[in-house]
N, C-alpha and C positions, 0 to 999 in steps of 0.2 A: 511421084510424091505430090500430094496435094498441099498447097499452102493457102490458108485462109486469106481472103483479100484484106489488105491493110485498111484501117479506118480512114475516112477522108481527112486530109490534112487541113488545118485551119489556114486561112489566107495569110500569105507572108505579110510582113510589116509594111512593105512598100505598097501594098494594095489597100491598106487602111488609110485613115485620115493622114494627111501629110504632117511630118514632124515639124516642130517650130524651127524657124531658120537658125542655123548655127551662127553664133557671134564669134568671129575670129579675132576680134580686137576688143579691148576694154574701153568703156566709155565713162568719163571723158578720155580722149586719146592721151597717150603718155605725154608728160611735159615737154619732151624733146621736140614733139611735132609743133608745139605752140611757142617754143622759145625763139627769140629773134636770131638773126644770123650772128655768129661770133664776130668780135671786132677784128678789123684788119690787123695782121701781124705787124710788129714794130718795124720790120724792114720794108713794109709798104707793098709787098708783092700781093698778087691776087690770091684769094683763098682757093684751095683745091675744091673741086666739086664734091659735094656730099651726096651720096646715093640716097634716094628716097625722099629728099626734101625738095619742095617745089621752087624755092627761091634761087636766083642766080648769084654767083659770087660778085661782091661789090668791086668796082674798078679800082685800081690803085690810085692813090692821091696824085694830083699833078705835081710835077717838079718845075721849079722856076730857076 
Protein backbone atom coordinates (compact mmCIF):
# COMPACT_ATOMS: atom_id res chain seq x y z
CA UNK A 1 0.00 0.00 0.00
CA UNK A 2 1.44 3.34 -1.06
CA UNK A 3 1.16 6.30 1.28
CA UNK A 4 2.01 9.71 -0.13
CA UNK A 5 4.85 11.45 1.71
CA UNK A 6 3.66 13.80 4.39
CA UNK A 7 4.25 17.49 3.70
CA UNK A 8 7.27 18.98 5.45
CA UNK A 9 6.47 20.03 8.98
CA UNK A 10 7.15 23.62 10.00
CA UNK A 11 9.92 24.19 12.48
CA UNK A 12 8.89 23.62 16.09
CA UNK A 13 8.44 26.66 18.28
CA UNK A 14 11.70 26.12 20.13
CA UNK A 15 13.61 26.50 16.85
CA UNK A 16 12.15 29.94 16.21
CA UNK A 17 13.14 33.12 18.01
CA UNK A 18 13.29 32.56 21.76
CA UNK A 19 10.13 33.46 23.67
CA UNK A 20 10.22 36.37 26.12
CA UNK A 21 11.46 35.33 29.56
CA UNK A 22 8.70 34.16 31.83
CA UNK A 23 8.13 36.36 34.86
CA UNK A 24 7.37 34.12 37.83
CA UNK A 25 6.86 37.00 40.24
CA UNK A 26 4.95 40.26 40.20
CA UNK A 27 6.78 43.56 40.21
CA UNK A 28 6.99 45.27 42.57
CA UNK A 29 7.40 42.26 44.88
CA UNK A 30 4.57 41.48 47.30
CA UNK A 31 4.48 43.83 50.32
CA UNK A 32 5.48 40.97 52.63
CA UNK A 33 8.97 40.92 51.14
CA UNK A 34 9.42 44.60 51.92
CA UNK A 35 7.84 44.72 55.35
CA UNK A 36 10.20 44.99 58.35
CA UNK A 37 10.54 42.05 60.75
CA UNK A 38 7.55 41.67 63.06
CA UNK A 39 8.08 43.00 66.59
CA UNK A 40 9.44 40.72 69.25
CA UNK A 41 6.65 38.88 71.11
CA UNK A 42 5.65 40.21 74.53
CA UNK A 43 7.32 37.30 76.35
CA UNK A 44 10.65 38.40 74.90
CA UNK A 45 11.55 35.13 73.20
CA UNK A 46 13.31 35.04 69.83
CA UNK A 47 11.12 34.98 66.77
CA UNK A 48 10.85 31.67 64.91
CA UNK A 49 12.69 31.68 61.57
CA UNK A 50 10.46 32.65 58.68
CA UNK A 51 11.19 30.72 55.50
CA UNK A 52 11.97 32.78 52.44
CA UNK A 53 12.91 36.00 54.24
CA UNK A 54 16.55 37.08 54.38
CA UNK A 55 16.66 38.75 57.78
CA UNK A 56 17.54 36.91 60.98
CA UNK A 57 15.38 36.85 64.09
CA UNK A 58 16.21 39.71 66.47
CA UNK A 59 17.84 38.61 69.73
CA UNK A 60 15.68 38.67 72.86
CA UNK A 61 16.02 41.78 75.03
CA UNK A 62 18.58 41.52 77.84
CA UNK A 63 17.32 40.85 81.33
CA UNK A 64 18.74 42.66 84.35
